N, C-alpha and C positions, 0 to 999 in steps of 0.2 A: 459616421456622425460623431462629433465630439461630445464628450460628456456635458460640457457647458450647454451645447445646443439641445441635447436630449433632456437635460434638466429643465431648461426654459420651456420646452414643449410640454413636459410633464406637469409643471406648475400651472400652466395655462389650462390643461385638460382637467386637472384635479379641482381647480377653482370653480368649475362648472358643476361639480357634484354636490349633492346634498350630503349631510352628515351621515345618513344611513348608507348612502352609496359609497362614501369614503371608507366607512367601517367595513363594508362587505369586501372591499378590495384588499384588505389586510389578511384575508383568509387564503389558505393555500389553494382552495378551489373557488377562486374569485368568480362571481357571477357576471353575466353580461349586463351592459348598460346600453340598450339599443339606441336610445335617444342621442347618445354621444358617440355612436359608432364603435363601441367597445364590445368585443366578443368575450365570452367566458374564457378564462385561462386557468389551467391547473398547473401550479408551480412544481409539483412533485414529479421528478423524474430522476433516474439513476444511470450512471455511466462509469462505474468503478473500473471495469476492465472490458468494456464493450457496452453498447446501448442495452439497457437491462429491462426486463419485465414487459416487453412489447413484442414477443414472438421472435422471428428470425433476426439474427444479428451475428456478427463475428464475435465469438467468445474467446478473447485473448487470455493469456495467463493471469491468474489472480494477482492483485496488487503486490503482494509480498514477492511473487515471482518476477514481476516487472522490476522491482527494486533489486533483485538478485542479479540482474543484467549489469548493474552499475553503468548503464549506457544511456545517458540523457538524450542523445540524438535519436536513438531508437525509440525511446518513450515518446518523444515529440512526434515521430512518425505514427506511432500507435494511436496516440490521442487525436492526431489529425484525421486518421482513418475513422475513429469513433465519431468525431463531429461530422464527417462527411456522411456516414451512415445515418446519423441523427437527423441531419437536414433532409436527407432523402426520405426518411420515414415521416418527418414532419410535413414535407411538401404533399405527400399523399394523404395524410390525415386531414390537412386543411381543405383539400379538394373535396373530401367527403363530409366536411363539417364536423369532424370528430376532434374535439378539443378537451378530451377527458384526461384522466390520470395516465401518466407515462406517455403522453403525446407531445408535451411541450419541449422547449429548448433550454430550460433551466435545470441543469444536472447537478444533483447534490453529491458531487465528487470533486476532488479526491479526499480521502481520509488521511490526514497528515498527523494524527496523534502518534506519540512516541510509544513504540512497542516495548515498554519497560519491563514486562514480565511475561515469560513464555506460556504462562497458564491462561492468558487472556484469549478467549475464543475469537474476538474480532480483530486480533492482531494481524490476521491474514489480509485484512483490508488496508493495512498500512504499508509504509515503505521501510519498516524496520525500526531498529532501536537507536539509530544515530541521527542527531539533529541536522548535521551537514548533508548526509545522504538523502534524508527526507526532504530537505529544502531543494536539493539539486533535482531529484526525480519529480517532486511536486511542481517545481517551476516549469519543467519541460512539459508535464502533463497539462497544466493550465494553459500554457501558450499554444499548445497544439489544439486543445479543445476550443479555445476562444478565437483562434485565428488572428491574422494580422491585417484584415481588410477594413473598409470604412465602417462596417457594422460587425458586431459580435457574431461569429459563426454559431456559437452556443455560449452559454454562461456557466462557467465552473463555479464551484462552491467549496471552500476549504472548511473541513469539519474534523472533529467536534471541538470547538473553541472552549477551553484550551487545555485544561488538565484533566484528561479523561482516558482511562485505559483499564476499566474493570474495577471490581468484579461485576459481571452482568446482573447477577441476582440482586445486587444492592443499588443499582445505578439510579433508580428513581428517588432514593432518599439519602444517598451517600454524600458525605462531605470529604472531598479530596484535599487534605491538608498538605501544603508544601511550603518550603522556605522560599524567600525571594530569590535566593541564589539558584535553587533548582528551577524555579519558574523561568528566570531569564537565561539560564545556561542551557536548559534542556527542553522545557515545554513550549517556549515561545518562539525560538529562532525560525523554525520553518513557517509558522504563521506570519511572522514579520516579513520574511522574504516574499511570500506569495502575495501579501497585501501591498508592500512598498515597491517591489520589483516586477512581479508577474502581473500585478493589477488584477488579481482575481476578483470576479464580479460579486460573488456572494461569500458570506461566512455564516456557518451554522453553529449555534451554541449547543453545549452538551447538556445532558440530563442532570448531572450531579451538581452539587455545590462545590465551590473552591474557596477554601478558607472562610467558610460561613455564608457566602452569598451564592445564590443560584446562577449558573453560568449563562442563562438566557436573560438575566437582568442584573448584571454584575457591574457595580460602579467603577471598579478599578480596571477589570479586564476589558470592558466595553468603553465606558466613558473616558477614562484616563489614558489607556494604552491604545486600543483599537482606533478610536475616533480622534482623540486629541494628538497623541504622540505619532501615530502612524498615518493619520490623515485618511482613513478608509472612507471611500465615497460610494461603495456599492450597497447592496441590501443585506440586512441581517435577518436570519430566519431561525426560529426555534426548532429543536429536534421535536419529533412527533409526540405530542402529549406532554412535553416538558413544562409548559406553562401551567397546566393543571396540577403538575406535581408540586407547584409552590404551596398550594393549600392542602392538597391531598396527602402528600408524603413528606415534603420538607417542613410543612407547618409553619411557614413564615408569613403567610397571609391568611385572612379568615375565610375568603370565598373567591369565586371566579372573577368577580368584578375587580376586587383588589389585586388579584394576580395579573389580570389583563392590564390594569392601569400601571402596575409596577414595570411590566415588560415594555409597554409603550414609552413610558418616561425614560427608561434606560437605553432606548434606541433599538428595540426589536421590531423590525418592520413587518415581518410576516409570521403568521402563526400556523405551523403544521399541527393541527389539532382543532379543538373546539373552543378554547378559552376566549378567543377574540369575539365570540358571539355575545360576550358580556360588555363590549366596548360602549354601546349606547347607554347601558346602565351605569357604567363607570363615569361617563360624561354627566349624566343626570345627577350623580352623587357628588359631582365636583372633584373627582379624583384625578381626572385629566381634562384637557381642553380640546375643542374642535381643531384648533391650530396644531396641536400635537398629533392628532389623528391625521390631519392633512399632510404633515411633514413625513409621516411614515408612508403614506400613499404616494407622495411625490418620489421618494426613493425607489419604490417598486415600479412606477411607471417610467422612471428614467431607464431602468434596465430593459423594460419592454420596448421602449423607443430605440435603445441601442441595439436590440436584436432585430430591428427593422419591421416590427409587427405592423406598424401603421403606415408603411410606405405604399405608394400606389403600385410600384413594382417591388415585390418582396425580394430582399437580397437572398442569394443562393437558391433561388427558386428553380434554377435550371439543373440542379443536381438530380439525376434520375434515380428511380428506385433500384436500378441495376447496380448501383454502388453498394447496396446492402449485401453483405456476405459474399463479396465478389472474389474472383480467383486471385486478383491482386492482393486483397486483404488476407486471403488464406495463406498466401506465400509469406506475407509479413507476419502472420500469426505463427507460422512454423519457425521463422527466424527468431521471433521473440521468445518462443518456448525453448528453442535450442540454447539461446544465450542465458536463459534463466536457470537451466539445470546445473546443479553444482556437483562435481565429482569430489567426494570426500576421502575415499580410499581406493587404491588400485594396486594390487600385487603383481600387476603385469598381465592380468587376464584380458583387460580391455585395451584396445578395441578387439572385438571378436572378428575372426576371419570367416567371412561368409562361406568361402569355398570349403572350409573344414567343419562346418556345422551341419550335422545330419538330423539332429533332434534338439529341441528346446523345451524344457519344462517351464510353463508360465503359470505362476502360482500366486495365490493370495486374494484377499477381499477386494483389492483395487486393481486387479489385473484385467478384469472385464467389466469395469464400471464406468458409466457415463458420468455419474454424480461426482466421482473423484476427480474428474477433469475440470469441473466447473468452478468450485468455490462458491461463496455466496454472492448475492447481488449480481446475477448473471442474466444474459439473454438466452436464446435457444438457437444453437447452430443448426444448419440444415444437415450437417453430418458430423458425427463424433468419431474420431480415430482413437479407439481405446488402446491401451498398452499391448494387449494381445494382438490387436489388428495390425499395429505398426510392425511388430515382430514378424507376423505372418506375411505381410507385404514385403518385408526386407529379405526374408529367406523362404521364398515360396515353395522350394523343393524339400525343405526340412519338415520333419514331423513335429507338430506342436502337441505337447502333452499338458493339457490344462487341468488344474485342480484349484478350486477356491480355497480349500483347507479350513477356512473359518470365515465368519463375517467379521465386521469390525470389532464388535464388543461382546458378542455372545458365543457360547460354546457350540461347535459344530463337529460331529464325529468324523469328518473327512480329513482330519490332519494326517492320518495314516495314508490316505490316498495321495496326498501331496508328497509324502516321503517316497512313495512308490514311483510317482511321476518323475521325481528328481533322480531316483536310482537308475531309471531307464532313459536318461537324457544326457547329452553331452554337457549341457550347461543349464543352470536353473536361474530364472529371473523371478525373484520373489517380491511382489508388489504389496506393500503394507502401508499403514498409516491411518488417516482419518478421512472424513468428508463433511459436507455442510450439514448433514443430519445430526451430527453430534458436536461439531465445533463451529461456533458462530455466535449469532446475536440472540441473547436472552431466550434460549430454547428451553423446553420442558424436560430435557434429559437430565436425570440426576441418578448417580450411581457412585460406586467406590472410585471410579475414574473420572467421571464427568460431573459438572456442576452448572446446570443451566446455560450451557454453551461454552463455559470455561472448562479447564482441566484441573484436576487435583494433583496429577502427577505428570512428569515430563518423560516418563518411560513409555514404551509401547504398551497397549493393553495386554494383560497377562496371556490371553489366549493367542495373541499374535506372536508373543515371545515363544510360546510353546511351539507354534507352527514353524517359526524360523529355526529353532533349535532342532526340530525333527528333520528338516530339510538339510541343515548343516551336518547332522550326524550321518546322513546318507551320501552327501556329495561334497567334494572339495571345491567345486566350481559354482559357487553361489554368488549371484549378484543381487544385492538387496536394493530396492528402489522405494524411497519413502515419498508418499503423496500426502501432504498435509500443509496447513497454513502456518505452521510454527515449528519450533525445534523439538525433535524427538530423539531421545538417546536410546540406542538399542543395547547399551551396556558393554562393558569391556570384554566380557567372555564371548558374546556373539560377534562383536566388532573384530575380535581376533580371528574368528572362524570364517567370516565371509571373505570372499576374494575381492569384492569391490562393493562400495556403498555410494549411492547417489541420492540426492534429494531433488525431486521434481516439482515440489509444491503442488498447487492445483494448476496444471500446465495448459489449460484451455482445450478447445475443441480438437486441435491438431497435436495434442500431447503425445499420442502414440507414435506419430510420425517423427516428431522431434526426438523423442527418447531413443527410438530405434536408429535414427541417424547418428546419434552419439555412441550408442552401444556398439554399432557395427563400423564405426570409424569414418563415416561420410563427413562428419563434423567433429572437430575437437572441442571438448567441453571448455567453457570459459566463465561460467557463472561464479559468483562470490556470495558468501553468506551475509545477508543483511541483518542477521541476529546471531547472538552467541548460542552455540549448542552446549549447554551445561551438561555435566554428568548427572545422572539421575539421583545419585546419593548426595549431591551437593545441597546443602541447606540454604535455600533462598530466603530472602527477607519475606516477612508476612505480605500476602497479596494486597492487603488494604493499606500498606505503608507506601506513601508516595515519595518518600525520600529516595534520592538516587544512590545513597550509600550502599555499596555492595551490589549494585545493579549495572547491567550491560558491560560491555568490554571496557568502558571508560572508567568504571569504579569498582569492578569486580576484582577481588584479590586472589581467587583460586585459579586452578588450571582446568580449562574447559575440555570437553571432548573434542570440539572443533571451534576455533576462534572466529569472531566476527571478521569478515573480509577474506576468509579462506576459501580456496577452491583450486583443485588440481587441473592440469591440462595433459594432453597427449604429447605436447611438445615441451621445450624448455627454453628459457629466456635469460639472457645476460644483460644486466644494467650497467652502463658505464658512462663516464663523463657527465655526472650529475653536477649541476652548478646553478648558482643564483645569477640571473641576468639582469634583474631590475628590482628595486624596492621603492615603493612609495607609501603614502599614508594608508592606502586601502588594501593593496595587494603586494605579494612577493611573487615574482615570475621566476619559474624554474625551467631548466632545460635538461633533458636526459636522452641518451641513446639506448634503445632497446633492440637487441638482436635476437632473432629466433634461431637458436643453435640446435634445435631438434629436427625431426624428420617430417613433422606435420605442419601444414599451413594452419595458422590458428589466430584467433582473436586473443589479445592479451589485455587485461585490465591493470593499469598502473595506478597505484594508490599512494597518496602522500599523507603521512601522519605527523602531527606535531607532538613533541615531548617537552614539557616544561614543568617547572616546579615553582612553588611560591610558599615560603615558609609560614606565611600568615593565613593562607586559606587552602582548602582542599582543591586539588587540581586533578584532571583525568590522568589515568595511566598513559593513554595515548588519545589523540583526537584526530580523526579523519578531517582533512582540510582541502583536499583536491583529488579528483579522479579523472582518468582519461583512458578510453579504450581505443585500440587500433588493431586492425587485421594485418598480420605480418606473415608473409610467405616464408617458408623454411629457407634459412640462409640469409634472409634480408634483414636490414636494420631500419628502424623507424626513429627519427629524431622528433621527440615530443616536447611541446611547450605546455606547461601547466601553471595556472593562476591560483595562488593560495590566498584565500580571504583572511586578512589579518585579524578579523574579529574572532576567528576560531583559534587564535594562538594567544589569547589573553586569559587571565584569571578572573574570577568573579568574587566580589566581596560579599559580606553578609547582607547588604542591602540590594544585591543583584546587579551591581554596577560593574562594568568591565574595567579592570585595572591591569597595568603592565606587570607581569610576573617579575618577582625579584630574583628568580633563579635563571639557570641556563636554558636557552631555547634551542632545540634541535629539530630538524626536519628529516624524516626517513622516507626514502623513495624505493618502491619495489612492487612486487605482485601480490603482497600479503601484508597483514598487520605485522609490525616489527616486534612481536612478542616471542617469548621462549617456546610456546607451543607451536607456532607457525614454523619457527626454525627447526624444531625437533621433527616435524612432519615433512618438511621439504628439504632440509639440509641446506637452506639458503639464508642469506642475511640481506637485509635491506641496506641501501647506501645511506650513510648518515652525513648530514650537512649542518654545521653549527651556524646559527644566525647571529 
């Protein structure tokens, strides 16, 4: 169904409603209107990395892990699988007449906020710190979720529009102040792409204010940019409770009626929360008109028509429940987890030879944890393969010496037991990090290390450092695995002692299988860091400072522990014959040959970065502008074509306008970011092309 047809049908249906009925449809839990054949509909559903909060579903790696794949084709397959499971679950719910929360087809995913600071607990929900990568992965996720049929398979929602990334404790009253340059250079590009190219059906506003105005009723972000400049035609929804924040916390309106009226006037169609229960009062007070209420309802019913809700034969109704948590999706889940895992250090210990391993110490608070596999906003898998399970399955004849050592944040006197386990094992796999109980959305955890879901430090919690040190003092064959949604620095001293270091993020229900496949060499690691791993002693800008100066690989001046875009392989690749094959107003087309000169068949991620200078304005150190992944067998060569978006090789002036840089422009092609740290860690240089 075309949007034009859906909107025409929506207008006709809404015109038959009373004012009270129209107002009721603007609530996330919209009531039924039996006389018009309208069933109740609950808009609130989640699908961040799998259909969430409605029992069984495939639990894919957390969003930050999906970003670490640098593989948009894979992410399209993942989100297509998610929408398939969503339709299957929806079909069964409709048969039972269950139209409650987490049963609908409007998913409030993906989260495309920029992960500007590693302390933000919800950064795990994002696609990292780079606007190009975020747009690339976000576009694939939206297209897979919404499908390409006559009707929407499901409706994606880009959130949280637009300048939002902590602190969690302050989000209901905070004003995120940013320059026009940072707004247009960093915070808006991914949203623009998802609106103008991906045609995302929904956009969710953030809790906070941006430059003085609340994000769910923002004259510039919504009226001027989203609706007028970008031509957004989908529905706009508030974050949950955000409109009540107008009068309760931001103190820009006197009461609920004025808050509701402000949001309606600025174009917020749907209220997650209770503020829109004041709409009738707002109309009575003359703050808004019935026509304005009707316009909001028309936008919402346009989406419902495009989902096929009112068709005689509902689209996708033939997708069976057997699609949920299927074997096919489990295999895809393993592949996604394998591609997401990043190898940061390897002194040659990996991959382990199964035939030579008689005992393995599996140690740490995340070694035998289901929670550490999931991340937040998750469903429930029918089976979780924990790290210890994956290792046990991989080497069934080896003795597994398990020791928790400590929990995530509190002291546990079994650290010594972990050292004993390491002493009596051929190799030790130490599984450290965080989980959703301490890292995430506005939690109540507050300590020296945690602050309401955010972190105060980027090091390991002190007790985990103590555990890792005790194991390293006992064994030289220590493989450390970090499970977390953000960057964690184990410190130079421990980094020197461990034989290998991997980051597995929150790897999903099959995380143990994927990690063991990499550790034992069934698969070569190929993930890349979507965030910078800063050193713990690096002084970061204040968490509440939304300026990009000194933040992310693009504007950071120091030397990180591991740079954005970094990740090792078991194989090695040579890049040759890089050249420009076409230039037009929008894109630069590049060609390069990539040969696998190692002994392992492996996927390789090719990254293209722009380096440009402008004496008038601040420019990034480097800017990612194209990516391509390819599986290349040992000895083979892949000839790759990459398209560079020219909007990412421009400077920005103080008014946030793109301008041609007045300095030299170069493109760098290789498997890493072309910075000194990557070169030091890999002894490789990227190919440079002058434009």
